[in-house]
Jmol script that loads the backbone (N, CA, C; Angstrom):
load data "model"
ATOM      1  N   MET A   1      -1.099  -3.981   1.103  1.00  0.00           N
ATOM      2  CA  MET A   1      -1.835  -3.130   0.196  1.00  0.00           C
ATOM      3  C   MET A   1      -0.941  -2.004  -0.332  1.00  0.00           C
ATOM      4  N   VAL A   2      -0.165  -1.390   0.539  1.00  0.00           N
ATOM      5  CA  VAL A   2       0.711  -0.306   0.111  1.00  0.00           C
ATOM      6  C   VAL A   2       1.734  -0.823  -0.897  1.00  0.00           C
ATOM      7  N   HIS A   3       2.260  -2.019  -0.635  1.00  0.00           N
ATOM      8  CA  HIS A   3       3.236  -2.612  -1.560  1.00  0.00           C
ATOM      9  C   HIS A   3       2.618  -2.834  -2.935  1.00  0.00           C
ATOM     10  N   GLN A   4       1.399  -3.371  -2.977  1.00  0.00           N
ATOM     11  CA  GLN A   4       0.713  -3.603  -4.254  1.00  0.00           C
ATOM     12  C   GLN A   4       0.495  -2.287  -4.998  1.00  0.00           C
ATOM     13  N   MET A   5       0.055  -1.271  -4.276  1.00  0.00           N
ATOM     14  CA  MET A   5      -0.220   0.021  -4.887  1.00  0.00           C
ATOM     15  C   MET A   5       1.058   0.610  -5.466  1.00  0.00           C
ATOM     16  N   THR A   6       2.125   0.578  -4.695  1.00  0.00           N
ATOM     17  CA  THR A   6       3.394   1.130  -5.154  1.00  0.00           C
ATOM     18  C   THR A   6       3.889   0.404  -6.390  1.00  0.00           C
ATOM     19  N   GLU A   7       3.847  -0.917  -6.350  1.00  0.00           N
ATOM     20  CA  GLU A   7       4.319  -1.712  -7.483  1.00  0.00           C
ATOM     21  C   GLU A   7       3.498  -1.429  -8.739  1.00  0.00           C
ATOM     22  N   LEU A   8       2.192  -1.460  -8.621  1.00  0.00           N
ATOM     23  CA  LEU A   8       1.315  -1.232  -9.765  1.00  0.00           C
ATOM     24  C   LEU A   8       1.519   0.158 -10.360  1.00  0.00           C
ATOM     25  N   CYS A   9       1.449   1.172  -9.541  1.00  0.00           N
ATOM     26  CA  CYS A   9       1.535   2.544 -10.037  1.00  0.00           C
ATOM     27  C   CYS A   9       2.939   2.879 -10.533  1.00  0.00           C
ATOM     28  N   TRP A  10       3.951   2.360  -9.880  1.00  0.00           N
ATOM     29  CA  TRP A  10       5.323   2.641 -10.294  1.00  0.00           C
ATOM     30  C   TRP A  10       5.597   2.035 -11.663  1.00  0.00           C
ATOM     31  N   GLU A  11       5.165   0.795 -11.880  1.00  0.00           N
ATOM     32  CA  GLU A  11       5.381   0.133 -13.163  1.00  0.00           C
ATOM     33  C   GLU A  11       4.630   0.838 -14.286  1.00  0.00           C
ATOM     34  N   LYS A  12       3.477   1.409 -13.971  1.00  0.00           N
ATOM     35  CA  LYS A  12       2.682   2.097 -14.988  1.00  0.00           C
ATOM     36  C   LYS A  12       3.358   3.368 -15.490  1.00  0.00           C
ATOM     37  N   ARG A  13       4.161   4.026 -14.653  1.00  0.00           N
ATOM     38  CA  ARG A  13       4.620   5.348 -15.030  1.00  0.00           C
ATOM     39  C   ARG A  13       6.112   5.589 -14.880  1.00  0.00           C
ATOM     40  N   THR A  14       6.946   4.605 -14.924  1.00  0.00           N
ATOM     41  CA  THR A  14       8.378   4.866 -14.811  1.00  0.00           C
ATOM     42  C   THR A  14       9.111   4.350 -16.034  1.00  0.00           C
ATOM     43  N   ASP A  15       8.964   5.057 -17.136  1.00  0.00           N
ATOM     44  CA  ASP A  15       9.683   4.712 -18.356  1.00  0.00           C
ATOM     45  C   ASP A  15      11.175   4.997 -18.199  1.00  0.00           C
ATOM     46  N   LYS A  16      11.475   6.151 -17.611  1.00  0.00           N
ATOM     47  CA  LYS A  16      12.858   6.591 -17.458  1.00  0.00           C
ATOM     48  C   LYS A  16      13.111   6.923 -15.988  1.00  0.00           C
ATOM     49  N   PRO A  17      13.500   5.934 -15.190  1.00  0.00           N
ATOM     50  CA  PRO A  17      13.761   6.232 -13.777  1.00  0.00           C
ATOM     51  C   PRO A  17      14.865   7.285 -13.641  1.00  0.00           C
ATOM     52  N   GLY A  18      14.663   8.186 -12.738  1.00  0.00           N
ATOM     53  CA  GLY A  18      15.642   9.234 -12.495  1.00  0.00           C
ATOM     54  C   GLY A  18      15.537   9.715 -11.066  1.00  0.00           C
ATOM     55  N   PRO A  19      16.284  10.749 -10.729  1.00  0.00           N
ATOM     56  CA  PRO A  19      16.271  11.233  -9.344  1.00  0.00           C
ATOM     57  C   PRO A  19      14.974  11.947  -8.959  1.00  0.00           C
ATOM     58  N   LYS A  20      14.201  12.371  -9.970  1.00  0.00           N
ATOM     59  CA  LYS A  20      12.979  13.125  -9.683  1.00  0.00           C
ATOM     60  C   LYS A  20      11.926  12.817 -10.747  1.00  0.00           C
ATOM     61  N   LEU A  21      10.651  12.764 -10.329  1.00  0.00           N
ATOM     62  CA  LEU A  21       9.558  12.565 -11.279  1.00  0.00           C
ATOM     63  C   LEU A  21       9.234  13.877 -11.978  1.00  0.00           C
ATOM     64  N   ASP A  22       8.969  13.813 -13.274  1.00  0.00           N
ATOM     65  CA  ASP A  22       8.500  15.024 -13.941  1.00  0.00           C
ATOM     66  C   ASP A  22       7.038  15.240 -13.559  1.00  0.00           C
ATOM     67  N   SER A  23       6.496  16.399 -13.889  1.00  0.00           N
ATOM     68  CA  SER A  23       5.140  16.738 -13.433  1.00  0.00           C
ATOM     69  C   SER A  23       4.095  15.785 -14.001  1.00  0.00           C
ATOM     70  N   TRP A  24       4.262  15.332 -15.243  1.00  0.00           N
ATOM     71  CA  TRP A  24       3.306  14.402 -15.840  1.00  0.00           C
ATOM     72  C   TRP A  24       3.345  13.056 -15.125  1.00  0.00           C
ATOM     73  N   ALA A  25       4.545  12.547 -14.849  1.00  0.00           N
ATOM     74  CA  ALA A  25       4.680  11.268 -14.149  1.00  0.00           C
ATOM     75  C   ALA A  25       4.120  11.369 -12.733  1.00  0.00           C
ATOM     76  N   GLU A  26       4.354  12.495 -12.078  1.00  0.00           N
ATOM     77  CA  GLU A  26       3.828  12.689 -10.726  1.00  0.00           C
ATOM     78  C   GLU A  26       2.303  12.694 -10.733  1.00  0.00           C
ATOM     79  N   ALA A  27       1.706  13.406 -11.685  1.00  0.00           N
ATOM     80  CA  ALA A  27       0.244  13.447 -11.791  1.00  0.00           C
ATOM     81  C   ALA A  27      -0.313  12.058 -12.084  1.00  0.00           C
ATOM     82  N   CYS A  28       0.356  11.312 -12.942  1.00  0.00           N
ATOM     83  CA  CYS A  28      -0.073   9.956 -13.269  1.00  0.00           C
ATOM     84  C   CYS A  28      -0.004   9.061 -12.030  1.00  0.00           C
ATOM     85  N   PHE A  29       1.085   9.187 -11.279  1.00  0.00           N
ATOM     86  CA  PHE A  29       1.278   8.396 -10.069  1.00  0.00           C
ATOM     87  C   PHE A  29       0.190   8.712  -9.041  1.00  0.00           C
ATOM     88  N   VAL A  30      -0.096   9.989  -8.835  1.00  0.00           N
ATOM     89  CA  VAL A  30      -1.134  10.409  -7.892  1.00  0.00           C
ATOM     90  C   VAL A  30      -2.498   9.881  -8.333  1.00  0.00           C
ATOM     91  N   ASN A  31      -2.804   9.991  -9.621  1.00  0.00           N
ATOM     92  CA  ASN A  31      -4.076   9.493 -10.139  1.00  0.00           C
ATOM     93  C   ASN A  31      -4.200   7.985  -9.918  1.00  0.00           C
ATOM     94  N   CYS A  32      -3.134   7.256 -10.181  1.00  0.00           N
ATOM     95  CA  CYS A  32      -3.152   5.807  -9.983  1.00  0.00           C
ATOM     96  C   CYS A  32      -3.425   5.463  -8.518  1.00  0.00           C
ATOM     97  N   ILE A  33      -2.762   6.150  -7.617  1.00  0.00           N
ATOM     98  CA  ILE A  33      -2.961   5.907  -6.184  1.00  0.00           C
ATOM     99  C   ILE A  33      -4.401   6.218  -5.776  1.00  0.00           C
ATOM    100  N   GLU A  34      -4.927   7.337  -6.268  1.00  0.00           N
ATOM    101  CA  GLU A  34      -6.308   7.701  -5.930  1.00  0.00           C
ATOM    102  C   GLU A  34      -7.302   6.669  -6.451  1.00  0.00           C
ATOM    103  N   ARG A  35      -7.104   6.155  -7.649  1.00  0.00           N
ATOM    104  CA  ARG A  35      -8.003   5.126  -8.202  1.00  0.00           C
ATOM    105  C   ARG A  35      -7.886   3.831  -7.398  1.00  0.00           C
ATOM    106  N   PHE A  36      -6.673   3.490  -6.973  1.00  0.00           N
ATOM    107  CA  PHE A  36      -6.460   2.295  -6.165  1.00  0.00           C
ATOM    108  C   PHE A  36      -7.215   2.421  -4.844  1.00  0.00           C
ATOM    109  N   ILE A  37      -7.127   3.575  -4.214  1.00  0.00           N
ATOM    110  CA  ILE A  37      -7.828   3.816  -2.946  1.00  0.00           C
ATOM    111  C   ILE A  37      -9.337   3.785  -3.161  1.00  0.00           C
ATOM    112  N   ASP A  38      -9.823   4.431  -4.228  1.00  0.00           N
ATOM    113  CA  ASP A  38     -11.261   4.413  -4.538  1.00  0.00           C
ATOM    114  C   ASP A  38     -11.767   2.986  -4.720  1.00  0.00           C
ATOM    115  N   THR A  39     -11.015   2.187  -5.449  1.00  0.00           N
ATOM    116  CA  THR A  39     -11.412   0.803  -5.704  1.00  0.00           C
ATOM    117  C   THR A  39     -11.420  -0.007  -4.418  1.00  0.00           C
ATOM    118  N   SER A  40     -10.400   0.165  -3.599  1.00  0.00           N
ATOM    119  CA  SER A  40     -10.340  -0.549  -2.321  1.00  0.00           C
ATOM    120  C   SER A  40     -11.519  -0.174  -1.434  1.00  0.00           C
ATOM    121  N   GLN A  41     -11.856   1.108  -1.396  1.00  0.00           N
ATOM    122  CA  GLN A  41     -12.989   1.571  -0.590  1.00  0.00           C
ATOM    123  C   GLN A  41     -14.301   0.998  -1.113  1.00  0.00           C
ATOM    124  N   PHE A  42     -14.462   0.961  -2.432  1.00  0.00           N
ATOM    125  CA  PHE A  42     -15.661   0.394  -3.036  1.00  0.00           C
ATOM    126  C   PHE A  42     -15.812  -1.074  -2.639  1.00  0.00           C
ATOM    127  N   ILE A  43     -14.726  -1.830  -2.711  1.00  0.00           N
ATOM    128  CA  ILE A  43     -14.770  -3.253  -2.366  1.00  0.00           C
ATOM    129  C   ILE A  43     -15.127  -3.431  -0.896  1.00  0.00           C
ATOM    130  N   LEU A  44     -14.524  -2.641  -0.026  1.00  0.00           N
ATOM    131  CA  LEU A  44     -14.844  -2.740   1.402  1.00  0.00           C
ATOM    132  C   LEU A  44     -16.306  -2.413   1.675  1.00  0.00           C
ATOM    133  N   ASN A  45     -16.822  -1.377   1.025  1.00  0.00           N
ATOM    134  CA  ASN A  45     -18.234  -1.021   1.197  1.00  0.00           C
ATOM    135  C   ASN A  45     -19.146  -2.135   0.701  1.00  0.00           C
ATOM    136  N   ARG A  46     -18.807  -2.729  -0.430  1.00  0.00           N
ATOM    137  CA  ARG A  46     -19.614  -3.819  -0.988  1.00  0.00           C
ATOM    138  C   ARG A  46     -19.604  -5.028  -0.049  1.00  0.00           C
ATOM    139  N   LEU A  47     -18.451  -5.360   0.505  1.00  0.00           N
ATOM    140  CA  LEU A  47     -18.377  -6.474   1.453  1.00  0.00           C
ATOM    141  C   LEU A  47     -19.205  -6.192   2.701  1.00  0.00           C
ATOM    142  N   GLU A  48     -19.168  -4.953   3.161  1.00  0.00           N
ATOM    143  CA  GLU A  48     -19.962  -4.573   4.328  1.00  0.00           C
ATOM    144  C   GLU A  48     -21.453  -4.710   4.035  1.00  0.00           C
ATOM    145  N   GLN A  49     -21.896  -4.263   2.864  1.00  0.00           N
ATOM    146  CA  GLN A  49     -23.302  -4.396   2.477  1.00  0.00           C
ATOM    147  C   GLN A  49     -23.706  -5.862   2.395  1.00  0.00           C
ATOM    148  N   THR A  50     -22.848  -6.676   1.830  1.00  0.00           N
ATOM    149  CA  THR A  50     -23.130  -8.107   1.703  1.00  0.00           C
ATOM    150  C   THR A  50     -23.264  -8.742   3.076  1.00  0.00           C
ATOM    151  N   GLN A  51     -22.365  -8.369   3.974  1.00  0.00           N
ATOM    152  CA  GLN A  51     -22.402  -8.927   5.322  1.00  0.00           C
ATOM    153  C   GLN A  51     -23.686  -8.509   6.047  1.00  0.00           C
ATOM    154  N   LYS A  52     -24.106  -7.264   5.891  1.00  0.00           N
ATOM    155  CA  LYS A  52     -25.323  -6.785   6.553  1.00  0.00           C
ATOM    156  C   LYS A  52     -26.575  -7.450   5.993  1.00  0.00           C
ATOM    157  N   SER A  53     -26.548  -7.818   4.722  1.00  0.00           N
ATOM    158  CA  SER A  53     -27.730  -8.428   4.111  1.00  0.00           C
ATOM    159  C   SER A  53     -27.865  -9.906   4.456  1.00  0.00           C
ATOM    160  N   LYS A  54     -26.835 -10.483   5.057  1.00  0.00           N
ATOM    161  CA  LYS A  54     -26.875 -11.891   5.459  1.00  0.00           C
ATOM    162  C   LYS A  54     -26.645 -11.967   6.965  1.00  0.00           C
ATOM    163  N   PRO A  55     -27.712 -11.893   7.765  1.00  0.00           N
ATOM    164  CA  PRO A  55     -27.561 -11.828   9.218  1.00  0.00           C
ATOM    165  C   PRO A  55     -26.813 -13.014   9.812  1.00  0.00           C
ATOM    166  N   GLY A  56     -26.971 -14.199   9.284  1.00  0.00           N
ATOM    167  CA  GLY A  56     -26.282 -15.363   9.824  1.00  0.00           C
ATOM    168  C   GLY A  56     -24.825 -15.425   9.443  1.00  0.00           C
ATOM    169  N   PHE A  57     -24.415 -14.635   8.477  1.00  0.00           N
ATOM    170  CA  PHE A  57     -23.051 -14.679   7.970  1.00  0.00           C
ATOM    171  C   PHE A  57     -22.035 -14.301   9.045  1.00  0.00           C
ATOM    172  N   SER A  58     -22.235 -13.173   9.725  1.00  0.00           N
ATOM    173  CA  SER A  58     -21.275 -12.735  10.737  1.00  0.00           C
ATOM    174  C   SER A  58     -21.281 -13.668  11.944  1.00  0.00           C
ATOM    175  N   GLU A  59     -22.450 -14.235  12.267  1.00  0.00           N
ATOM    176  CA  GLU A  59     -22.525 -15.166  13.385  1.00  0.00           C
ATOM    177  C   GLU A  59     -21.750 -16.438  13.081  1.00  0.00           C
ATOM    178  N   SER A  60     -21.817 -16.917  11.842  1.00  0.00           N
ATOM    179  CA  SER A  60     -21.108 -18.147  11.498  1.00  0.00           C
ATOM    180  C   SER A  60     -19.602 -17.935  11.507  1.00  0.00           C
ATOM    181  N   LEU A  61     -19.133 -16.719  11.273  1.00  0.00           N
ATOM    182  CA  LEU A  61     -17.706 -16.440  11.311  1.00  0.00           C
ATOM    183  C   LEU A  61     -17.172 -16.438  12.733  1.00  0.00           C
ATOM    184  N   SER A  62     -17.997 -16.059  13.692  1.00  0.00           N
ATOM    185  CA  SER A  62     -17.533 -15.985  15.072  1.00  0.00           C
ATOM    186  C   SER A  62     -17.600 -17.325  15.793  1.00  0.00           C
ATOM    187  N   ASP A  63     -18.258 -18.317  15.211  1.00  0.00           N
ATOM    188  CA  ASP A  63     -18.346 -19.645  15.845  1.00  0.00           C
ATOM    189  C   ASP A  63     -17.044 -20.394  15.757  1.00  0.00           C
TER     190      ASP A  63
END
end "model"
wireframe off; spacefill off
backbone 0.3
color backbone group
């Protein structure tokens, strides 16, 4: 997951690679990471809700 996040966000905001990110690139990178984390959390919550709504689902996975 960390590799995917780094690759996605880095490609989005590195027009001119250099020794240091400018403030705009840094803000863009931070925003991208935060959105990636938000999306991952949303997906995990949705999967948890789906699993809870199907009582036989978790039992069939443990068989």
